[in-house]
N, C-alpha and C positions, 0 to 999 in steps of 0.2 A: 070216626076219623080213619081208623085202620081199614075199614071196609071201603071207604072212599078212595084211599090210597091204593088198595089192592085192585079196585076196579080200574083206576087210572093206569096202573101198571099192566093190567090185562089188555086194556084198550091199546096201549103202546105196542105190546107184543103182536096184537092182531094187525095193526097198521104196518109195522115193520115186516111182518111175514107177507102181507099183501103187496107191499112195495117191492120186495124181492120177486115175488111171484109174477107180477105184471111184466117186469122186465125179462124174466126168465121164459115165460110161456105166453105172453100177450094177455089181453083182457079176457079172451075166451078161456084161457088156461087157468083162470082164477075161480076156483070153486070154494064156496063158503066152508064146506066141511073140511076140505084140505087145508085151508088157511087156519081154521080153528085148531086142527090137529097139529099143524106146524107151530102154532102159538102155544101149544100145550093146554088147550082148553076144549071144552065139549061144544059140539055143534049147537046144542040148545041154548047156549049163552050168547050167541051172536046178536040177537035182537035187543039185548040189554045194552049193546054198544052202538049199533047202527040200525037205522030204520029200514035199510034195504042194501042189497048187494051194490047198487050203483053208488050209494053214499060211501060205502067202503072203497070202491074203485076211485072215487074222487079224492078221498083222503089218502089213498095209496099213491096216486099220481103226485099229490102235493109232497108227501114224505119222500118219494123216490127223487123228486126234484131237489129237495133240500139235501138229501144224502149225497146225490151226485154232485151238487154244487160244493158241498163240504169237501169231498174227495178231490175235486178239481182245484179248489182253493189251496188245499194242502200241497198238491203237486205243483201248483203255480208258485207257491211260496218258496219251495225248494229251488225252482228255476230262477226266481228273482234273486235268491241268495247267491246264485252262481253268476249273477250279473246280467241276466236277460231282461229286456224291456218288459213292461207289463203285458203288452199285446203279444209279444213272442212267447212269454211264459204261459199265457192262457191258451194260445193256439197250439203250442207244442204239447201242452198237457191234455187238451181236448182231443187232439189228433195224435196221441201217443200210443205206444204199445200196450200200456196198462188199460187204457180205455177201450182199445180194440178187443182185448181179451176179456174185459169185465162187463159184459152186457148186463149181468144181474145186479151189478152195483153202480153202473154208469148212468149217463143221462137218459131219462125216460123218453125224451122226445126222439132220440135216435133209435131207441128200442121199439117205439110204439107209433111213430108218426102216421104210418099208413092206416092204422086201425082207429085213430082218434075220431075221424069224421063220422064213424058208424056208432059212436057211443052216445050215451044219454047226455042231455044238456049239462048236467052237473059235472060230468067227467070232461066234456069238451071245455067247459069254463075253467076247470082246474088246469087243463093242458094249455089253454090260451094264456092263463096267468103265468105259467112257466115260460112260454114263448116271450111274453112281455118282459119278464125279469131277465131273461137271457139277452134280449135286444138292448135293454137298458145297460147291462154289463158291457156289451160289445161297444155301444155308443161311447161309454166312458173310456174304453181302451183305445179306440180309434183316434187318430188325429182329429182335431176339431173340424177341420175342413171336410172330413170324410164320414161324419156321423150319419149322414143320410144313407150310407151304404151298409148300415148294420144288418139289414134284412138279407142282403146279398151275402154278406160274410157268414151270418148264421146259417143260411141255406147251404152254403158251401161246407161248413163244418158238419152239420147234421147229415147232409147227403153223402159226403165223403166217408163218414164213419159207417153209415149204412152200407154203402158199396163195398167198403173194405171188409166189413163183417160178412157180406154175401160171398166175397172171395175167400175169406178165411184168415185166420191168424197165421199168415205165411208170407212169403216174399211178395206175392201179388197183392194181398191186402195191404201190407205195409207200404208198397209202392203207391197205392192210391192215396194213403195218408200223407206220404212225403210230397207228392205232387200238389195236393191241396194246401198243405202247410206252406210250401214254397210260393205258391201263387198268392196266397193271402199276405204273407210276409213281404214278398217283393213289392207288392202294391201299397201296403199300408204301414209297414214297420220302418220308421225313419230314425230309430234310435240306435241302430247298429246291430252287429252279429250276435255272438254268444250262443250260437246254435249247438245243440247236443244230439238231436235225433238224426 
């Protein structure tokens, strides 16, 4: 029992380390030896947890998505408590300064979108699952009449964050986020202001 629990904890540390690493350095930047070292484990123990590096990358994408969603939901809850509509809270949180600065802890799609098509099928499937979950979330947040625009909204969110990061965590990067936020909210947020960013 203790051995099983220890193995489970080791597995979690490996996945957590890999989830941070893929957002920090891209898929190519994830070396098994480095991940195992960051997790505090020996390289030789890797195959007791994963059959391949690609299996680790798929698990890392899933974990990164869960972690990013959790952080986004926490930020969104704070904005909701301040009176923002659900859509405004989500858009402002996704396109906010913390997400701009937090590549290693943020949405893996914004960090990795251009790399995903060149990954293994398992990694692409994990990424596709993350896209579908984000689309479902956005559909729920949009007015019922605009649900079919979820893909356009998600594209704007992810693309704006990527462009802002390319410009940097500075006035130019923040201006990209502000423009995208305003565009989405002007078009789809019919519950009123309460803007903060």
